[in-house]
ROKOLTOR-185263 format. One record per residue (C-alpha): residue number from 1; x, y, z. Coordinates in Angstrom, 2 decimals. Layout:
BEGIN
+-----+---------+---------+---------+
!  nr !      c1 !      c2 !      c3 !
+-----+---------+---------+---------+
! NUM !       X !       Y !       Z !
...
+-----+---------+---------+---------+
***
This chain:
BEGIN
+-----+---------+---------+---------+
!  nr !      c1 !      c2 !      c3 !
+-----+---------+---------+---------+
!   1 !   -8.91 !    1.27 !  -57.52 !
!   2 !   -6.58 !    1.82 !  -54.60 !
!   3 !   -7.61 !    0.38 !  -51.24 !
!   4 !  -10.21 !    2.65 !  -49.64 !
!   5 !   -9.05 !    4.50 !  -46.53 !
!   6 !  -10.88 !    6.56 !  -43.92 !
!   7 !   -9.25 !    9.78 !  -42.74 !
!   8 !  -10.67 !   11.65 !  -39.76 !
!   9 !  -10.45 !   15.35 !  -39.01 !
!  10 !  -10.29 !   15.65 !  -35.21 !
!  11 !  -11.72 !   18.77 !  -33.61 !
!  12 !  -10.19 !   18.53 !  -30.14 !
!  13 !   -7.27 !   16.88 !  -28.28 !
!  14 !   -9.31 !   13.84 !  -27.23 !
!  15 !  -10.35 !   13.14 !  -30.81 !
!  16 !   -6.75 !   13.65 !  -31.93 !
!  17 !   -5.57 !   11.06 !  -29.40 !
!  18 !   -8.11 !    8.49 !  -30.65 !
!  19 !   -7.62 !    9.30 !  -34.32 !
!  20 !   -5.13 !    6.57 !  -35.27 !
!  21 !   -6.91 !    3.55 !  -33.78 !
!  22 !  -10.31 !    4.78 !  -34.93 !
!  23 !   -9.08 !    5.43 !  -38.48 !
!  24 !   -7.65 !    1.90 !  -38.55 !
!  25 !  -10.92 !    0.36 !  -37.40 !
!  26 !  -13.01 !    2.37 !  -39.87 !
!  27 !  -10.62 !    1.69 !  -42.74 !
!  28 !  -10.58 !   -2.03 !  -41.99 !
!  29 !  -14.40 !   -2.18 !  -41.93 !
!  30 !  -14.58 !   -0.23 !  -45.21 !
!  31 !  -12.02 !   -2.45 !  -46.93 !
!  32 !  -13.78 !   -5.65 !  -45.83 !
!  33 !  -17.11 !   -4.24 !  -47.01 !
!  34 !  -15.66 !   -3.19 !  -50.37 !
!  35 !  -14.11 !   -6.62 !  -50.92 !
!  36 !  -17.32 !   -8.42 !  -49.98 !
!  37 !  -19.42 !   -6.24 !  -52.27 !
!  38 !  -16.88 !   -6.47 !  -55.11 !
!  39 !  -16.92 !  -10.27 !  -54.85 !
!  40 !  -20.72 !  -10.49 !  -54.95 !
!  41 !  -21.41 !   -7.66 !  -57.43 !
!  42 !  -24.03 !   -8.62 !  -60.02 !
!  43 !  -24.81 !   -5.42 !  -61.90 !
!  44 !  -26.53 !   -3.26 !  -59.29 !
!  45 !  -26.56 !    0.51 !  -59.93 !
!  46 !  -23.94 !    2.75 !  -58.31 !
!  47 !  -26.44 !    4.25 !  -55.86 !
!  48 !  -27.35 !    0.81 !  -54.54 !
!  49 !  -23.70 !   -0.24 !  -54.29 !
!  50 !  -22.92 !    2.98 !  -52.40 !
!  51 !  -25.68 !    2.26 !  -49.88 !
!  52 !  -24.55 !   -1.36 !  -49.55 !
!  53 !  -21.02 !   -0.13 !  -48.90 !
!  54 !  -22.24 !    2.15 !  -46.12 !
!  55 !  -24.46 !   -0.55 !  -44.60 !
!  56 !  -21.74 !   -3.23 !  -44.73 !
!  57 !  -19.13 !   -0.87 !  -43.29 !
!  58 !  -21.40 !    0.07 !  -40.39 !
!  59 !  -22.22 !   -3.61 !  -39.80 !
!  60 !  -18.51 !   -4.25 !  -39.29 !
!  61 !  -18.23 !   -1.67 !  -36.52 !
!  62 !  -19.15 !   -1.55 !  -32.86 !
!  63 !  -22.75 !   -0.22 !  -32.67 !
!  64 !  -21.69 !    3.01 !  -30.91 !
!  65 !  -19.05 !    3.75 !  -33.52 !
!  66 !  -21.38 !    2.80 !  -36.37 !
!  67 !  -24.08 !    5.15 !  -35.06 !
!  68 !  -21.66 !    8.08 !  -34.98 !
!  69 !  -19.94 !    7.30 !  -38.29 !
!  70 !  -20.84 !    9.98 !  -40.83 !
!  71 !  -18.60 !    9.35 !  -43.84 !
!  72 !  -18.06 !   11.58 !  -46.82 !
!  73 !  -20.65 !   10.01 !  -49.12 !
!  74 !  -18.92 !   11.40 !  -52.20 !
!  75 !  -15.91 !    9.27 !  -51.29 !
!  76 !  -18.08 !    6.22 !  -50.58 !
!  77 !  -19.71 !    6.67 !  -53.98 !
!  78 !  -16.26 !    6.95 !  -55.59 !
!  79 !  -15.50 !    3.49 !  -54.17 !
!  80 !  -18.90 !    2.26 !  -55.40 !
!  81 !  -18.16 !    3.54 !  -58.92 !
!  82 !  -14.85 !    1.65 !  -58.89 !
!  83 !  -16.67 !   -1.54 !  -57.86 !
!  84 !  -19.26 !   -1.09 !  -60.62 !
!  85 !  -16.52 !   -0.48 !  -63.19 !
!  86 !  -14.66 !   -3.60 !  -62.04 !
!  87 !  -11.55 !   -1.70 !  -61.05 !
!  88 !   -9.24 !   -3.66 !  -58.78 !
!  89 !   -6.42 !   -2.74 !  -56.46 !
+-----+---------+---------+---------+
***
């Protein structure tokens, strides 16, 4: 599994200006969450791992950012599948 990464699709100039720093913060939170879940994985189903990944990622963010963060759940579940399969970077 390659390191998970968050990519944003800005819709206006303000979002475009904030894109880089926000992508870095989201990606960092996702990578920390994935590592933590991978290290403590004990056979949970993919759906549960996917939800844990979302919860842990949001927990690593500022509350305002976490509340607005609407990730592509297909991509989060792809990361969860890699964790369940024991794939490493």
